Backbone atoms as SQL, in Angstrom:
CREATE TABLE atoms (id INTEGER PRIMARY KEY, chain TEXT, resi INTEGER, resn TEXT, atom TEXT, x REAL, y REAL, z REAL);
INSERT INTO atoms VALUES
  (1, 'A', 1, 'MET', 'N', 19.786, -7.165, 0.129),
  (2, 'A', 1, 'MET', 'CA', 18.602, -6.858, -0.646),
  (3, 'A', 1, 'MET', 'C', 18.017, -8.147, -1.233),
  (4, 'A', 2, 'VAL', 'N', 16.729, -8.135, -1.433),
  (5, 'A', 2, 'VAL', 'CA', 16.031, -9.267, -2.013),
  (6, 'A', 2, 'VAL', 'C', 15.778, -8.966, -3.494),
  (7, 'A', 3, 'ALA', 'N', 16.145, -9.878, -4.364),
  (8, 'A', 3, 'ALA', 'CA', 15.939, -9.686, -5.795),
  (9, 'A', 3, 'ALA', 'C', 14.459, -9.473, -6.101),
  (10, 'A', 4, 'ASN', 'N', 14.162, -8.511, -6.940),
  (11, 'A', 4, 'ASN', 'CA', 12.804, -8.185, -7.386),
  (12, 'A', 4, 'ASN', 'C', 11.891, -7.706, -6.260),
  (13, 'A', 5, 'ALA', 'N', 12.472, -7.312, -5.137),
  (14, 'A', 5, 'ALA', 'CA', 11.656, -6.794, -4.030),
  (15, 'A', 5, 'ALA', 'C', 11.200, -5.379, -4.367),
  (16, 'A', 6, 'GLU', 'N', 10.111, -4.959, -3.761),
  (17, 'A', 6, 'GLU', 'CA', 9.654, -3.586, -3.930),
  (18, 'A', 6, 'GLU', 'C', 9.037, -3.097, -2.626),
  (19, 'A', 7, 'LEU', 'N', 9.146, -1.805, -2.423),
  (20, 'A', 7, 'LEU', 'CA', 8.587, -1.169, -1.244),
  (21, 'A', 7, 'LEU', 'C', 7.268, -0.515, -1.629),
  (22, 'A', 8, 'ARG', 'N', 6.211, -0.825, -0.900),
  (23, 'A', 8, 'ARG', 'CA', 4.904, -0.207, -1.137),
  (24, 'A', 8, 'ARG', 'C', 4.426, 0.428, 0.164),
  (25, 'A', 9, 'PRO', 'N', 4.761, 1.701, 0.359),
  (26, 'A', 9, 'PRO', 'CA', 4.328, 2.368, 1.583),
  (27, 'A', 9, 'PRO', 'C', 2.811, 2.432, 1.661),
  (28, 'A', 10, 'ILE', 'N', 2.287, 2.330, 2.855),
  (29, 'A', 10, 'ILE', 'CA', 0.857, 2.527, 3.076),
  (30, 'A', 10, 'ILE', 'C', 0.658, 4.023, 3.249),
  (31, 'A', 11, 'HIS', 'N', -0.045, 4.643, 2.321),
  (32, 'A', 11, 'HIS', 'CA', -0.262, 6.083, 2.346),
  (33, 'A', 11, 'HIS', 'C', -1.368, 6.401, 3.337),
  (34, 'A', 12, 'SER', 'N', -0.969, 6.948, 4.478),
  (35, 'A', 12, 'SER', 'CA', -1.928, 7.173, 5.545),
  (36, 'A', 12, 'SER', 'C', -1.388, 8.185, 6.551),
  (37, 'A', 13, 'PRO', 'N', -2.270, 8.976, 7.136),
  (38, 'A', 13, 'PRO', 'CA', -1.834, 9.876, 8.202),
  (39, 'A', 13, 'PRO', 'C', -1.691, 9.164, 9.549),
  (40, 'A', 14, 'TYR', 'N', -1.971, 7.855, 9.608),
  (41, 'A', 14, 'TYR', 'CA', -1.984, 7.121, 10.870),
  (42, 'A', 14, 'TYR', 'C', -0.659, 6.459, 11.232),
  (43, 'A', 15, 'GLY', 'N', 0.379, 6.689, 10.446),
  (44, 'A', 15, 'GLY', 'CA', 1.695, 6.135, 10.761),
  (45, 'A', 15, 'GLY', 'C', 1.711, 4.617, 10.795),
  (46, 'A', 16, 'HIS', 'N', 2.497, 4.050, 11.712),
  (47, 'A', 16, 'HIS', 'CA', 2.668, 2.598, 11.758),
  (48, 'A', 16, 'HIS', 'C', 1.376, 1.862, 12.119),
  (49, 'A', 17, 'CYS', 'N', 0.387, 2.560, 12.669),
  (50, 'A', 17, 'CYS', 'CA', -0.892, 1.915, 13.013),
  (51, 'A', 17, 'CYS', 'C', -1.737, 1.592, 11.779),
  (52, 'A', 18, 'ALA', 'N', -1.417, 2.205, 10.640),
  (53, 'A', 18, 'ALA', 'CA', -2.225, 2.031, 9.431),
  (54, 'A', 18, 'ALA', 'C', -2.308, 0.578, 8.976),
  (55, 'A', 19, 'GLY', 'N', -1.283, -0.206, 9.246),
  (56, 'A', 19, 'GLY', 'CA', -1.273, -1.595, 8.809),
  (57, 'A', 19, 'GLY', 'C', -1.983, -2.552, 9.738),
  (58, 'A', 20, 'GLY', 'N', -2.538, -2.048, 10.817),
  (59, 'A', 20, 'GLY', 'CA', -3.254, -2.902, 11.767),
  (60, 'A', 20, 'GLY', 'C', -4.532, -3.449, 11.156),
  (61, 'A', 21, 'PRO', 'N', -4.682, -4.762, 11.072),
  (62, 'A', 21, 'PRO', 'CA', -5.864, -5.356, 10.434),
  (63, 'A', 21, 'PRO', 'C', -7.180, -4.847, 11.022),
  (64, 'A', 22, 'GLY', 'N', -8.055, -4.409, 10.135),
  (65, 'A', 22, 'GLY', 'CA', -9.398, -4.000, 10.529),
  (66, 'A', 22, 'GLY', 'C', -9.517, -2.612, 11.122),
  (67, 'A', 23, 'ARG', 'N', -8.430, -1.880, 11.251),
  (68, 'A', 23, 'ARG', 'CA', -8.497, -0.563, 11.887),
  (69, 'A', 23, 'ARG', 'C', -8.989, 0.532, 10.951),
  (70, 'A', 24, 'PHE', 'N', -8.395, 0.610, 9.768),
  (71, 'A', 24, 'PHE', 'CA', -8.677, 1.696, 8.840),
  (72, 'A', 24, 'PHE', 'C', -8.996, 1.117, 7.459),
  (73, 'A', 25, 'PRO', 'N', -10.246, 1.187, 7.027),
  (74, 'A', 25, 'PRO', 'CA', -10.655, 0.539, 5.768),
  (75, 'A', 25, 'PRO', 'C', -9.855, 0.979, 4.537),
  (76, 'A', 26, 'ARG', 'N', -9.598, 2.268, 4.399),
  (77, 'A', 26, 'ARG', 'CA', -8.879, 2.745, 3.209),
  (78, 'A', 26, 'ARG', 'C', -7.462, 2.167, 3.157),
  (79, 'A', 27, 'GLU', 'N', -6.805, 2.128, 4.294),
  (80, 'A', 27, 'GLU', 'CA', -5.450, 1.584, 4.341),
  (81, 'A', 27, 'GLU', 'C', -5.456, 0.074, 4.115),
  (82, 'A', 28, 'MET', 'N', -6.456, -0.602, 4.656),
  (83, 'A', 28, 'MET', 'CA', -6.546, -2.052, 4.451),
  (84, 'A', 28, 'MET', 'C', -6.797, -2.388, 2.987),
  (85, 'A', 29, 'GLN', 'N', -7.470, -1.498, 2.254),
  (86, 'A', 29, 'GLN', 'CA', -7.648, -1.712, 0.813),
  (87, 'A', 29, 'GLN', 'C', -6.288, -1.710, 0.113),
  (88, 'A', 30, 'GLN', 'N', -5.388, -0.813, 0.540),
  (89, 'A', 30, 'GLN', 'CA', -4.045, -0.773, -0.048),
  (90, 'A', 30, 'GLN', 'C', -3.294, -2.071, 0.227),
  (91, 'A', 31, 'VAL', 'N', -3.378, -2.545, 1.449),
  (92, 'A', 31, 'VAL', 'CA', -2.693, -3.785, 1.820),
  (93, 'A', 31, 'VAL', 'C', -3.293, -4.967, 1.054),
  (94, 'A', 32, 'SER', 'N', -4.602, -5.052, 1.024),
  (95, 'A', 32, 'SER', 'CA', -5.274, -6.166, 0.335),
  (96, 'A', 32, 'SER', 'C', -4.946, -6.179, -1.149),
  (97, 'A', 33, 'ALA', 'N', -4.942, -5.003, -1.781),
  (98, 'A', 33, 'ALA', 'CA', -4.625, -4.932, -3.210),
  (99, 'A', 33, 'ALA', 'C', -3.194, -5.401, -3.471),
  (100, 'A', 34, 'ALA', 'N', -2.257, -5.014, -2.613),
  (101, 'A', 34, 'ALA', 'CA', -0.872, -5.435, -2.790),
  (102, 'A', 34, 'ALA', 'C', -0.718, -6.947, -2.623),
  (103, 'A', 35, 'VAL', 'N', -1.400, -7.518, -1.641),
  (104, 'A', 35, 'VAL', 'CA', -1.334, -8.966, -1.423),
  (105, 'A', 35, 'VAL', 'C', -1.961, -9.712, -2.594),
  (106, 'A', 36, 'GLU', 'N', -3.101, -9.227, -3.073),
  (107, 'A', 36, 'GLU', 'CA', -3.751, -9.871, -4.227),
  (108, 'A', 36, 'GLU', 'C', -2.845, -9.834, -5.445),
  (109, 'A', 37, 'GLU', 'N', -2.176, -8.704, -5.695),
  (110, 'A', 37, 'GLU', 'CA', -1.257, -8.607, -6.832),
  (111, 'A', 37, 'GLU', 'C', -0.078, -9.566, -6.667),
  (112, 'A', 38, 'LEU', 'N', 0.438, -9.652, -5.454),
  (113, 'A', 38, 'LEU', 'CA', 1.544, -10.566, -5.189),
  (114, 'A', 38, 'LEU', 'C', 1.140, -12.005, -5.484),
  (115, 'A', 39, 'LEU', 'N', -0.018, -12.403, -4.985),
  (116, 'A', 39, 'LEU', 'CA', -0.473, -13.773, -5.176),
  (117, 'A', 39, 'LEU', 'C', -0.834, -14.065, -6.627),
  (118, 'A', 40, 'ALA', 'N', -1.263, -13.044, -7.367),
  (119, 'A', 40, 'ALA', 'CA', -1.623, -13.226, -8.771),
  (120, 'A', 40, 'ALA', 'C', -0.416, -13.087, -9.695),
  (121, 'A', 41, 'GLY', 'N', 0.720, -12.651, -9.143),
  (122, 'A', 41, 'GLY', 'CA', 1.924, -12.498, -9.958),
  (123, 'A', 41, 'GLY', 'C', 1.973, -11.207, -10.736),
  (124, 'A', 42, 'ARG', 'N', 1.116, -10.241, -10.429),
  (125, 'A', 42, 'ARG', 'CA', 1.120, -8.950, -11.119),
  (126, 'A', 42, 'ARG', 'C', 2.143, -8.021, -10.483),
  (127, 'A', 43, 'ARG', 'N', 2.637, -7.054, -11.266),
  (128, 'A', 43, 'ARG', 'CA', 3.637, -6.110, -10.765),
  (129, 'A', 43, 'ARG', 'C', 3.158, -4.666, -10.868),
  (130, 'A', 44, 'ASP', 'N', 1.883, -4.407, -11.095),
  (131, 'A', 44, 'ASP', 'CA', 1.344, -3.057, -11.243),
  (132, 'A', 44, 'ASP', 'C', 1.211, -2.403, -9.867),
  (133, 'A', 45, 'PRO', 'N', 1.839, -1.228, -9.643),
  (134, 'A', 45, 'PRO', 'CA', 1.743, -0.589, -8.336),
  (135, 'A', 45, 'PRO', 'C', 0.399, 0.056, -8.056),
  (136, 'A', 46, 'GLY', 'N', -0.500, 0.098, -9.013),
  (137, 'A', 46, 'GLY', 'CA', -1.828, 0.645, -8.778),
  (138, 'A', 46, 'GLY', 'C', -1.882, 2.144, -8.963),
  (139, 'A', 47, 'PRO', 'N', -3.021, 2.739, -8.629),
  (140, 'A', 47, 'PRO', 'CA', -3.197, 4.173, -8.839),
  (141, 'A', 47, 'PRO', 'C', -2.357, 4.996, -7.867),
  (142, 'A', 48, 'ALA', 'N', -2.107, 6.234, -8.255),
  (143, 'A', 48, 'ALA', 'CA', -1.355, 7.148, -7.397),
  (144, 'A', 48, 'ALA', 'C', -2.148, 7.462, -6.144),
  (145, 'A', 49, 'CYS', 'N', -1.451, 7.833, -5.126),
  (146, 'A', 49, 'CYS', 'CA', -2.087, 8.186, -3.853),
  (147, 'A', 49, 'CYS', 'C', -2.938, 9.440, -4.034),
  (148, 'A', 50, 'GLU', 'N', -4.156, 9.420, -3.535),
  (149, 'A', 50, 'GLU', 'CA', -5.037, 10.569, -3.614),
  (150, 'A', 50, 'GLU', 'C', -5.083, 11.339, -2.306),
  (151, 'A', 51, 'ALA', 'N', -4.553, 10.772, -1.256),
  (152, 'A', 51, 'ALA', 'CA', -4.597, 11.427, 0.047),
  (153, 'A', 51, 'ALA', 'C', -3.544, 12.536, 0.111),
  (154, 'A', 52, 'PRO', 'N', -3.938, 13.752, 0.466),
  (155, 'A', 52, 'PRO', 'CA', -2.966, 14.841, 0.522),
  (156, 'A', 52, 'PRO', 'C', -1.896, 14.613, 1.579),
  (157, 'A', 53, 'ALA', 'N', -2.186, 13.791, 2.576),
  (158, 'A', 53, 'ALA', 'CA', -1.233, 13.562, 3.664),
  (159, 'A', 53, 'ALA', 'C', -0.058, 12.683, 3.254),
  (160, 'A', 54, 'CYS', 'N', -0.188, 11.934, 2.153),
  (161, 'A', 54, 'CYS', 'CA', 0.874, 10.988, 1.810),
  (162, 'A', 54, 'CYS', 'C', 2.105, 11.683, 1.264),
  (163, 'A', 55, 'GLY', 'N', 1.939, 12.807, 0.571),
  (164, 'A', 55, 'GLY', 'CA', 3.072, 13.557, 0.070),
  (165, 'A', 55, 'GLY', 'C', 3.835, 12.888, -1.042),
  (166, 'A', 56, 'ILE', 'N', 3.286, 11.861, -1.657),
  (167, 'A', 56, 'ILE', 'CA', 3.960, 11.150, -2.733),
  (168, 'A', 56, 'ILE', 'C', 3.073, 11.207, -3.970),
  (169, 'A', 57, 'ASN', 'N', 3.649, 11.641, -5.072),
  (170, 'A', 57, 'ASN', 'CA', 2.929, 11.662, -6.346),
  (171, 'A', 57, 'ASN', 'C', 3.679, 10.796, -7.324),
  (172, 'A', 58, 'ARG', 'N', 3.000, 9.801, -7.889),
  (173, 'A', 58, 'ARG', 'CA', 3.641, 8.937, -8.873),
  (174, 'A', 58, 'ARG', 'C', 3.230, 9.389, -10.248);
């Protein structure tokens, strides 16, 4: 395990394809926000998933 690591699933009905650059704008917003937070040193996981397909409520 990596110290202070965290898992941030991409909430999407598109499976592993969701992380493909430029494919799905909503999913790319999730990736971009996570990268921006990482580079800025923030640890806020952001808003809860609004997509009914994600099945995760924070």
